[in-house]
VEXZAFI-500018 format. One record per residue (C-alpha): residue number from 1; x, y, z. Coordinates in steps of 0.5 Angstrom, whole numbers. Layout:
% residues N
     i       x       y       z
   NUM       X       Y       Z
...
//
This chain:
% residues 270
     i       x       y       z
     1       0       0       0
     2       3       7      -2
     3       4      12       3
     4       2      19       0
     5       3      23       6
     6       7      22      13
     7       8      26      19
     8      12      24      25
     9      10      26      32
    10      16      26      37
    11      20      19      36
    12      14      14      37
    13       8      16      33
    14       7      17      26
    15       1      19      22
    16       0      16      15
    17      -5      17       9
    18      -5      12       4
    19      -6      12      -4
    20     -13      11      -5
    21     -15      12       2
    22     -14      20       2
    23     -20      20       8
    24     -17      15      12
    25     -11      16      17
    26      -7      11      20
    27      -4      13      27
    28       2       8      28
    29       4       7      35
    30      12       6      33
    31      16       4      39
    32      18      -3      37
    33      24      -3      42
    34      19      -3      48
    35      13      -6      45
    36      10       0      44
    37      10       1      52
    38       7       8      53
    39      12      13      56
    40      11      20      58
    41      14      22      51
    42      10      17      47
    43       3      19      51
    44       5      27      49
    45       6      25      42
    46      -1      21      42
    47      -4      27      44
    48      -1      31      39
    49      -3      27      34
    50     -10      26      36
    51     -11      34      36
    52      -8      34      29
    53     -13      29      27
    54     -19      32      30
    55     -17      38      27
    56     -17      36      20
    57     -24      36      17
    58     -23      32      11
    59     -21      25      15
    60     -27      20      16
    61     -24      15      19
    62     -18      14      24
    63     -14       7      24
    64     -10       5      30
    65      -4       1      29
    66       2      -2      31
    67       9      -3      28
    68      11      -8      32
    69      10     -15      30
    70       9     -18      36
    71       5     -13      40
    72       0      -8      39
    73       2      -4      46
    74       4      -7      52
    75       1      -1      57
    76       5       4      61
    77      12       4      61
    78      13       1      68
    79      21       1      67
    80      20       9      67
    81      15       9      72
    82      20       5      77
    83      24      11      77
    84      19      16      79
    85      17      19      86
    86      10      20      88
    87      11      27      85
    88      13      25      79
    89       7      20      78
    90       3      25      80
    91       6      30      75
    92       5      25      69
    93      -2      23      70
    94      -5      29      66
    95       0      27      60
    96      -2      20      61
    97      -9      21      61
    98      -9      26      55
    99      -6      20      50
   100     -13      16      52
   101     -18      22      52
   102     -14      24      45
   103     -16      17      42
   104     -23      17      45
   105     -25      24      43
   106     -23      23      36
   107     -29      26      32
   108     -29      21      27
   109     -30      13      27
   110     -24      10      30
   111     -22       3      29
   112     -16      -1      33
   113     -12      -6      29
   114     -10     -11      34
   115      -5     -17      34
   116       0     -20      40
   117      -1     -17      46
   118      -6     -11      48
   119      -5     -11      55
   120      -7      -5      61
   121      -6       2      57
   122      -5      -2      51
   123     -12      -5      51
   124     -15       1      54
   125     -13       5      47
   126     -16       0      43
   127     -22       0      48
   128     -22       8      46
   129     -24       6      39
   130     -31       5      36
   131     -29      -2      33
   132     -23      -7      35
   133     -21     -12      29
   134     -16     -17      32
   135     -12     -23      29
   136     -11     -30      32
   137      -5     -28      36
   138      -8     -23      40
   139      -8     -23      47
   140     -12     -18      51
   141     -13     -16      58
   142     -13     -11      64
   143      -8     -13      69
   144      -7      -7      73
   145      -9     -10      80
   146      -3     -15      79
   147       2      -9      80
   148      -2      -5      85
   149      -6       0      81
   150     -12       0      77
   151     -14       1      70
   152     -13       9      69
   153     -14      10      61
   154     -21       9      62
   155     -21       1      62
   156     -26       1      68
   157     -31       5      65
   158     -30       3      57
   159     -30      -5      59
   160     -37      -5      62
   161     -40      -1      57
   162     -37      -7      52
   163     -39     -13      56
   164     -43     -12      62
   165     -41     -10      69
   166     -40     -17      71
   167     -36     -20      66
   168     -32     -13      66
   169     -31     -14      74
   170     -28     -21      73
   171     -23     -19      68
   172     -21     -13      72
   173     -21     -17      79
   174     -17     -23      76
   175     -12     -19      72
   176     -12     -25      67
   177     -10     -25      60
   178     -16     -27      54
   179     -14     -30      48
   180     -17     -28      41
   181     -22     -33      40
   182     -25     -32      47
   183     -24     -24      46
   184     -29     -25      40
   185     -34     -29      44
   186     -34     -25      50
   187     -35     -18      45
   188     -28     -16      47
   189     -26     -15      40
   190     -31     -14      34
   191     -28     -18      28
   192     -23     -24      28
   193     -18     -25      22
   194     -12     -29      21
   195      -5     -28      24
   196      -2     -22      21
   197      -9     -19      17
   198     -11     -15      23
   199      -8      -8      20
   200     -11     -10      13
   201     -18     -12      15
   202     -18      -5      19
   203     -16      -1      13
   204     -21      -5       9
   205     -27      -4      14
   206     -24       4      14
   207     -25       4       7
   208     -32       2       7
   209     -34       7      12
   210     -30      12       9
   211     -35      12       3
   212     -41      15       7
   213     -42      22       9
   214     -37      25      13
   215     -42      30      16
   216     -47      24      17
   217     -41      19      20
   218     -39      24      26
   219     -46      26      28
   220     -48      18      28
   221     -42      18      33
   222     -44      23      37
   223     -51      20      38
   224     -48      13      39
   225     -43      16      44
   226     -47      21      48
   227     -53      17      48
   228     -50      11      51
   229     -53      10      58
   230     -58      15      58
   231     -66      13      59
   232     -69      12      52
   233     -73      19      52
   234     -66      23      54
   235     -63      18      48
   236     -68      20      43
   237     -67      27      45
   238     -59      26      43
   239     -61      23      37
   240     -65      29      35
   241     -60      34      36
   242     -55      30      32
   243     -60      29      26
   244     -62      36      26
   245     -54      38      25
   246     -54      34      19
   247     -61      34      16
   248     -60      41      13
   249     -53      40      11
   250     -50      39       4
   251     -48      32       5
   252     -56      31       6
   253     -57      34       0
   254     -52      31      -4
   255     -54      24      -2
   256     -61      25      -4
   257     -59      27     -10
   258     -54      21     -12
   259     -59      16     -10
   260     -64      19     -14
   261     -59      20     -20
   262     -57      13     -19
   263     -49      15     -18
   264     -44      15     -12
   265     -45      21      -8
   266     -39      27      -8
   267     -39      29      -1
   268     -38      36       0
   269     -37      35       7
   270     -41      40      10
//
């Protein structure tokens, strides 16, 4: 797949756009020497990359991938943290949080392409995405209580929203690792592909999503995210507000026209 543009954020994060998929960004975790363990510098770079992606109105989908052959991301950099004082850890907390919230708050649909280890903060980065595509080598989990902390990148909130409170509690309390087949069966991941195919499958899925209205995609994501957990009446109000934001858009007019003219839409994105 030919790269048409590439931008590096610090030493450990790359954003790529590929030929033929100009509306899809690939956000690459690129710290292979540490299996993408999230250091302070890497967290800062993830946040910066997400801010740049969020500000680009031409993007319709972001795919989160890894450059390491055997890991998506193994979580926080515990070697770095081993040297921290309590004050250091407290100072780092906003920087660490900014990486996870950066992914979580991206306005366009997001897909994680997971292979190998996705543990702790690594799995939380995937959980921050809307969809997770994993290959058969994937091993996921939130083992934080085994090292004396708790999931701090959204795991205690995102995991029960995916699989329910009791299943999430079992995984968090036992700190156990879950292999690919069970992860699919329990809803921890959304699609399972053959080994080595997670990135290609995620980019293909992104291409199918990106064929749709960019205005519609962002509004649909807002409705899904903001409405989750509300009672039905409140959720329908969230949906109505999102509908109103697209009903009078150029994308809506183009979509209706293209349907009636039996052609592919040329989305204005506004």
